[in-house]
PAVEX-77284 format. One record per residue (C-alpha): x, y, z; residue in three letters. Coordinates in pm, whole numbers. Layout:
# PAVEX-77284
r east:X	north:Y	up:Z	aa:Ala
...
//
This chain:
# PAVEX-77284
r east:-7490	north:7310	up:4446	aa:Met
r east:-7202	north:7062	up:4478	aa:Leu
r east:-6955	north:7346	up:4536	aa:Lys
r east:-7175	north:7495	up:4807	aa:Asn
r east:-7197	north:7157	up:4979	aa:Phe
r east:-6819	north:7143	up:5026	aa:Phe
r east:-6775	north:7507	up:5124	aa:Thr
r east:-7075	north:7585	up:5347	aa:Gln
r east:-7071	north:7481	up:5716	aa:Asp
r east:-6730	north:7318	up:5661	aa:Leu
r east:-6636	north:7307	up:6030	aa:Gln
r east:-6964	north:7135	up:6125	aa:Ile
r east:-6920	north:6875	up:5851	aa:Lys
r east:-6558	north:6803	up:5945	aa:Leu
r east:-6657	north:6775	up:6310	aa:Gly
r east:-6936	north:6530	up:6223	aa:Ser
r east:-6694	north:6324	up:6013	aa:Leu
r east:-6442	north:6314	up:6299	aa:Phe
r east:-6709	north:6203	up:6548	aa:Leu
r east:-6828	north:5935	up:6307	aa:Ala
r east:-6474	north:5799	up:6266	aa:Ile
r east:-6419	north:5813	up:6641	aa:Leu
r east:-6743	north:5627	up:6706	aa:Leu
r east:-6654	north:5368	up:6443	aa:Trp
r east:-6308	north:5324	up:6604	aa:Phe
r east:-6453	north:5267	up:6953	aa:Phe
r east:-6710	north:5018	up:6821	aa:Val
r east:-6452	north:4827	up:6619	aa:Val
r east:-6189	north:4821	up:6893	aa:Thr
r east:-6440	north:4712	up:7158	aa:Asp
r east:-6497	north:4381	up:6978	aa:Ile
r east:-6294	north:4077	up:7082	aa:Glu
r east:-6033	north:3961	up:6832	aa:Tyr
r east:-5771	north:3692	up:6794	aa:Phe
r east:-5430	north:3833	up:6712	aa:Phe
r east:-5082	north:3682	up:6660	aa:Asp
r east:-4797	north:3871	up:6828	aa:Ile
r east:-4425	north:3791	up:6850	aa:Glu
r east:-4299	north:3768	up:7207	aa:Ile
r east:-3951	north:3689	up:7346	aa:Pro
r east:-3856	north:3336	up:7448	aa:Leu
r east:-3631	north:3374	up:7749	aa:Arg
r east:-3420	north:3100	up:7903	aa:Val
r east:-3319	north:3072	up:8267	aa:Glu
r east:-3176	north:2814	up:8503	aa:Gly
r east:-2881	north:2706	up:8287	aa:Leu
r east:-2578	north:2629	up:8504	aa:Ser
r east:-2267	north:2844	up:8458	aa:Asp
r east:-2082	north:2521	up:8378	aa:Glu
r east:-2311	north:2449	up:8083	aa:Lys
r east:-2338	north:2605	up:7737	aa:Ala
r east:-2577	north:2573	up:7443	aa:Phe
r east:-2447	north:2399	up:7134	aa:Asn
r east:-2753	north:2485	up:6927	aa:Asn
r east:-2934	north:2812	up:6870	aa:Glu
r east:-3258	north:2881	up:7058	aa:Ile
r east:-3521	north:3103	up:6889	aa:Pro
r east:-3528	north:3445	up:7052	aa:Glu
r east:-3888	north:3516	up:6945	aa:Leu
r east:-4198	north:3298	up:6926	aa:Ile
r east:-4539	north:3375	up:6778	aa:Thr
r east:-4830	north:3353	up:7025	aa:Ala
r east:-5204	north:3388	up:6959	aa:Arg
r east:-5390	north:3618	up:7196	aa:Phe
r east:-5755	north:3700	up:7253	aa:Arg
r east:-5863	north:4046	up:7358	aa:Gly
r east:-6049	north:4358	up:7264	aa:Lys
r east:-5929	north:4553	up:6966	aa:Gly
r east:-5794	north:4854	up:7157	aa:His
r east:-5602	north:4625	up:7395	aa:Thr
r east:-5452	north:4424	up:7112	aa:Leu
r east:-5360	north:4744	up:6928	aa:Leu
r east:-5189	north:4885	up:7237	aa:Trp
r east:-5014	north:4555	up:7312	aa:Ala
r east:-4885	north:4521	up:6957	aa:Asn
r east:-4721	north:4863	up:6984	aa:Met
r east:-4583	north:4841	up:7339	aa:Thr
r east:-4522	north:4471	up:7405	aa:Met
r east:-4166	north:4472	up:7260	aa:Pro
r east:-4078	north:4735	up:7524	aa:Leu
r east:-4232	north:4542	up:7813	aa:Ser
r east:-4114	north:4236	up:8006	aa:Glu
r east:-4363	north:4012	up:7827	aa:Thr
r east:-4225	north:3672	up:7734	aa:Gly
r east:-4233	north:3299	up:7785	aa:Leu
r east:-3961	north:3182	up:8024	aa:Val
r east:-3807	north:2843	up:7946	aa:Leu
r east:-3673	north:2693	up:8269	aa:Asp
r east:-3368	north:2477	up:8190	aa:Leu
r east:-3282	north:2389	up:8549	aa:Thr
r east:-3345	north:2018	up:8493	aa:Lys
r east:-3210	north:1998	up:8137	aa:Thr
r east:-2912	north:1762	up:8119	aa:Lys
r east:-2794	north:1712	up:7762	aa:Asn
r east:-3065	north:1720	up:7497	aa:Thr
r east:-3435	north:1784	up:7539	aa:Gln
r east:-3732	north:1888	up:7327	aa:Ile
r east:-3976	north:2135	up:7480	aa:Tyr
r east:-4326	north:2131	up:7332	aa:Tyr
r east:-4422	north:2490	up:7401	aa:Leu
r east:-4801	north:2457	up:7430	aa:Asn
r east:-4764	north:2158	up:7661	aa:Glu
r east:-4496	north:2344	up:7857	aa:Tyr
r east:-4722	north:2649	up:7895	aa:Tyr
r east:-5014	north:2433	up:8011	aa:Ser
r east:-4795	north:2277	up:8280	aa:Glu
r east:-4622	north:2604	up:8377	aa:His
r east:-4865	north:2895	up:8321	aa:Pro
r east:-4658	north:3102	up:8566	aa:Asp
r east:-4373	north:3103	up:8314	aa:Lys
r east:-4571	north:3333	up:8085	aa:Phe
r east:-4496	north:3691	up:8193	aa:Ile
r east:-4726	north:3972	up:8082	aa:Ile
r east:-4821	north:4309	up:8239	aa:Pro
r east:-5161	north:4295	up:8408	aa:Arg
r east:-5296	north:4602	up:8232	aa:Asp
r east:-5289	north:4427	up:7894	aa:Tyr
r east:-5601	north:4219	up:7971	aa:Ser
r east:-5507	north:3959	up:7713	aa:Leu
r east:-5555	north:3583	up:7714	aa:Asp
r east:-5283	north:3365	up:7565	aa:Leu
r east:-5464	north:3101	up:7357	aa:Ile
r east:-5170	north:2897	up:7229	aa:His
r east:-4823	north:2916	up:7077	aa:Ile
r east:-4844	north:2932	up:6699	aa:Val
r east:-4479	north:2876	up:6609	aa:Glu
r east:-4248	north:2716	up:6673	aa:Pro
r east:-4451	north:2441	up:6832	aa:Glu
r east:-4139	north:2289	up:6986	aa:Ser
r east:-3788	north:2396	up:7079	aa:Val
r east:-3490	north:2164	up:7077	aa:Trp
r east:-3236	north:2240	up:7349	aa:Val
r east:-2890	north:2082	up:7353	aa:Ser
r east:-2632	north:2169	up:7618	aa:Val
r east:-2280	north:2059	up:7703	aa:Glu
r east:-1991	north:2165	up:7921	aa:His
r east:-1881	north:2528	up:7901	aa:Met
r east:-1523	north:2579	up:7782	aa:Ala
r east:-1293	north:2881	up:7803	aa:His
r east:-1023	north:2940	up:7545	aa:Lys
r east:-797	north:3227	up:7443	aa:Glu
r east:-808	north:3277	up:7066	aa:Leu
r east:-579	north:3479	up:6840	aa:Asn
r east:-734	north:3778	up:6667	aa:Val
r east:-687	north:3769	up:6288	aa:Lys
r east:-692	north:4097	up:6099	aa:Leu
r east:-805	north:4143	up:5739	aa:Gln
r east:-725	north:4481	up:5584	aa:Thr
r east:-723	north:4642	up:5243	aa:Asp
r east:-556	north:4979	up:5295	aa:Ile
r east:-434	north:5208	up:5018	aa:Thr
r east:-260	north:5534	up:5097	aa:Thr
r east:-280	north:5867	up:4920	aa:Ser
r east:-12	north:5960	up:4667	aa:Leu
r east:302	north:6054	up:4856	aa:Gly
r east:217	north:5854	up:5169	aa:Tyr
r east:297	north:5501	up:5286	aa:Met
r east:221	north:5253	up:5560	aa:Leu
r east:515	north:5218	up:5799	aa:Val
r east:532	north:4883	up:5977	aa:Gly
r east:242	north:4649	up:6028	aa:Asp
r east:-126	north:4712	up:6084	aa:Val
r east:-177	north:4628	up:6452	aa:Asn
r east:-479	north:4498	up:6640	aa:Val
r east:-529	north:4536	up:7016	aa:Thr
r east:-588	north:4306	up:7194	aa:Pro
r east:-435	north:4038	up:6976	aa:Asn
r east:-586	north:3759	up:7189	aa:Lys
r east:-938	north:3733	up:7336	aa:Ile
r east:-1081	north:3492	up:7592	aa:Met
r east:-1389	north:3317	up:7451	aa:Val
r east:-1652	north:3117	up:7640	aa:His
r east:-1872	north:2862	up:7466	aa:Gly
r east:-1952	north:2494	up:7403	aa:Pro
r east:-1648	north:2273	up:7447	aa:Arg
r east:-1695	north:2073	up:7126	aa:Ser
r east:-1698	north:2388	up:6910	aa:Met
r east:-1419	north:2575	up:7086	aa:Leu
r east:-1186	north:2275	up:7063	aa:Ala
r east:-1142	north:2324	up:6688	aa:Glu
r east:-1105	north:2704	up:6697	aa:Met
r east:-770	north:2884	up:6695	aa:Thr
r east:-861	north:3239	up:6597	aa:Ser
r east:-1129	north:3505	up:6563	aa:Ile
r east:-1140	north:3708	up:6243	aa:Thr
r east:-1207	north:4080	up:6256	aa:Val
r east:-1446	north:4206	up:5985	aa:Pro
r east:-1242	north:4319	up:5683	aa:Arg
r east:-1128	north:4681	up:5711	aa:Leu
r east:-1113	north:4858	up:5374	aa:Thr
r east:-973	north:5211	up:5358	aa:Leu
r east:-867	north:5412	up:5054	aa:Ala
r east:-673	north:5736	up:5000	aa:Asp
r east:-540	north:5735	up:5357	aa:Val
r east:-300	north:6015	up:5458	aa:Asn
r east:-324	north:6011	up:5838	aa:Thr
r east:-257	north:5757	up:6111	aa:Asp
r east:-527	north:5494	up:6155	aa:Ile
r east:-696	north:5433	up:6490	aa:Leu
r east:-1033	north:5258	up:6456	aa:Ile
r east:-1246	north:5046	up:6690	aa:Ser
r east:-1418	north:4748	up:6527	aa:Leu
r east:-1678	north:4508	up:6667	aa:Pro
r east:-1577	north:4145	up:6692	aa:Ile
r east:-1786	north:3834	up:6751	aa:Ser
r east:-1811	north:3463	up:6684	aa:Leu
r east:-2095	north:3310	up:6488	aa:Glu
r east:-2344	north:3202	up:6594	aa:Pro
r east:-2332	north:3485	up:6848	aa:Gln
r east:-2590	north:3322	up:7074	aa:Gln
r east:-2351	north:3036	up:7156	aa:Leu
r east:-2036	north:3234	up:7239	aa:Phe
r east:-1944	north:3517	up:7470	aa:Ser
r east:-1624	north:3720	up:7447	aa:Leu
r east:-1442	north:3908	up:7722	aa:Asp
r east:-1441	north:4209	up:7490	aa:Thr
r east:-1666	north:4291	up:7197	aa:Gly
r east:-1436	north:4540	up:7025	aa:Thr
r east:-1076	north:4559	up:6907	aa:Val
r east:-866	north:4860	up:6810	aa:Thr
r east:-691	north:4868	up:6472	aa:Val
r east:-396	north:5105	up:6438	aa:Ser
r east:-143	north:5186	up:6168	aa:Ala
r east:134	north:5441	up:6116	aa:Asp
r east:85	north:5643	up:5795	aa:Ile
r east:372	north:5874	up:5700	aa:Gln
r east:457	north:6105	up:5412	aa:Ser
r east:725	north:5966	up:5182	aa:Ile
r east:1066	north:6134	up:5186	aa:Gly
r east:1431	north:6056	up:5116	aa:Ser
r east:1738	north:6089	up:5339	aa:Val
r east:2107	north:6021	up:5273	aa:Glu
r east:2314	north:5805	up:5508	aa:Phe
r east:2695	north:5787	up:5501	aa:Gln
r east:2976	north:5568	up:5637	aa:Asp
r east:2791	north:5235	up:5624	aa:Ile
r east:3040	north:4948	up:5653	aa:Val
r east:3026	north:4703	up:5360	aa:Ile
r east:3015	north:4339	up:5467	aa:Arg
r east:3170	north:4060	up:5261	aa:Leu
r east:2978	north:3734	up:5278	aa:Glu
r east:3053	north:3375	up:5173	aa:Asn
r east:3424	north:3431	up:5109	aa:Val
r east:3596	north:3088	up:5072	aa:Pro
r east:3857	north:2999	up:5336	aa:Pro
r east:4210	north:3107	up:5240	aa:Gly
r east:4092	north:3361	up:4983	aa:Val
r east:4209	north:3718	up:5052	aa:Asp
r east:3948	north:3970	up:4938	aa:Ile
r east:3931	north:4344	up:4981	aa:Ser
r east:3648	north:4588	up:4900	aa:Val
r east:3699	north:4944	up:4779	aa:Ile
r east:3570	north:5160	up:4937	aa:Pro
r east:3517	north:4990	up:5273	aa:Gln
r east:3221	north:5216	up:5359	aa:Thr
r east:2940	north:5342	up:5140	aa:Ile
r east:2661	north:5597	up:5144	aa:Gly
r east:2306	north:5556	up:5023	aa:Leu
r east:1988	north:5751	up:4965	aa:Gln
r east:1690	north:5578	up:5128	aa:Ala
r east:1326	north:5647	up:5048	aa:Glu
r east:1044	north:5573	up:5293	aa:Gly
r east:835	north:5716	up:5573	aa:Gly
r east:993	north:6050	up:5651	aa:Leu
r east:943	north:6037	up:6027	aa:Asp
r east:1092	north:5688	up:6033	aa:Arg
r east:1392	north:5789	up:5818	aa:Leu
r east:1476	north:6073	up:6055	aa:Leu
r east:1494	north:5820	up:6341	aa:Glu
r east:1742	north:5588	up:6163	aa:Leu
r east:2121	north:5584	up:6189	aa:Arg
r east:2378	north:5446	up:5939	aa:Pro
r east:2431	north:5135	up:6154	aa:Glu
r east:2062	north:5047	up:6111	aa:Asp
r east:2139	north:4957	up:5746	aa:Phe
r east:2313	north:4639	up:5636	aa:Thr
r east:2501	north:4670	up:5306	aa:Val
r east:2676	north:4358	up:5182	aa:Ser
r east:2830	north:4177	up:4888	aa:Phe
r east:2784	north:3799	up:4853	aa:Asp
r east:3120	north:3690	up:4711	aa:Phe
r east:3029	north:3324	up:4668	aa:Gly
r east:2712	north:3401	up:4472	aa:Ala
r east:2808	north:3706	up:4266	aa:Asn
r east:3186	north:3731	up:4207	aa:Trp
r east:3335	north:3644	up:3870	aa:Thr
r east:3706	north:3680	up:3777	aa:Pro
r east:3647	north:3913	up:3481	aa:Asp
r east:3431	north:4169	up:3669	aa:Val
r east:3566	north:4414	up:3925	aa:Gln
r east:3280	north:4661	up:3987	aa:Met
r east:2960	north:4547	up:4159	aa:Tyr
r east:2640	north:4689	up:4302	aa:Thr
r east:2603	north:4581	up:4666	aa:Pro
r east:2283	north:4466	up:4834	aa:Glu
r east:2106	north:4633	up:5124	aa:Ala
r east:1874	north:4502	up:5393	aa:Val
r east:1604	north:4764	up:5442	aa:Leu
r east:1503	north:4861	up:5794	aa:Pro
r east:1132	north:4877	up:5875	aa:Met
r east:975	north:5187	up:5718	aa:Gly
r east:1218	north:5209	up:5425	aa:Val
r east:1062	north:5145	up:5085	aa:Gln
r east:1374	north:5129	up:4870	aa:Arg
r east:1730	north:5249	up:4813	aa:Ile
r east:1727	north:5516	up:4542	aa:Asn
r east:2105	north:5502	up:4490	aa:Arg
r east:2434	north:5405	up:4646	aa:Phe
r east:2713	north:5661	up:4692	aa:Ile
r east:2926	north:5557	up:4504	aa:Pro
r east:2697	north:5351	up:4283	aa:Glu
r east:2938	north:5055	up:4260	aa:Lys
r east:3211	north:4900	up:4469	aa:Ile
r east:3533	north:4729	up:4360	aa:Glu
r east:3608	north:4373	up:4467	aa:Ile
r east:3977	north:4285	up:4456	aa:Val
r east:4115	north:3934	up:4503	aa:Gln
r east:4473	north:3947	up:4623	aa:Lys
//
């Protein structure tokens, strides 16, 4: 019997169930309800010469009265509409507290809602008041600070610095806050196992974002990643440094070769005169030693000197 109940006249029974649910839905949604919905709080009338120095809530909770189907539709579509309470700051000078229910009672035209919603705004639930503080707008160019944690793949290296473009950004905001600022920090960029050049756009902002505007909201981070190689350079003149006056010193040989290791593309661009090889006589010479290893100043993109050719030089005091 029970099995026959669920299998016989199934379409009729499902249709009856659907009609019953539909009827229930229309009855329920035709009743008036009270419903809390978040709506935007919009501000207007603030002079271009003024800026906020405190955050204003972007959303407020309002209690509405309306039929169920209207409230259901409004709850789904209101965020996409122009609904909102407009806070007119034309007459605000420095600091003022707006009691939202009182403000709405005095300025009902500042509540914007599409006519087809057929909803009544009963009162503002929260916040009950909004504190607004304004001051003079300031404009200041701030340095962009970069934070990176970049590791290259085996056999590759970073050549030169990690660059950020632009390296300065014009910022607009409250004068008292901007006065103490010198830089904007880009969110930390962490990259691992890198074996190609880096070119990445990153968002940049100042907190709290509501109080500041930037001429650009993104910066570009770039870096030169090269495979590691080695190249020999010859005929580099050896410089003698800190030789006391009146002391006659000679170096044998007068030129030297070296094998440099670094970014291969960079090494192929270098010439022998780009290297500085020297011997600091005042700091390193002793009478009982003749053979010395010189020192080298590494050009950008060179990791190290693998060896000198020859490995040592002779310092002779005449």
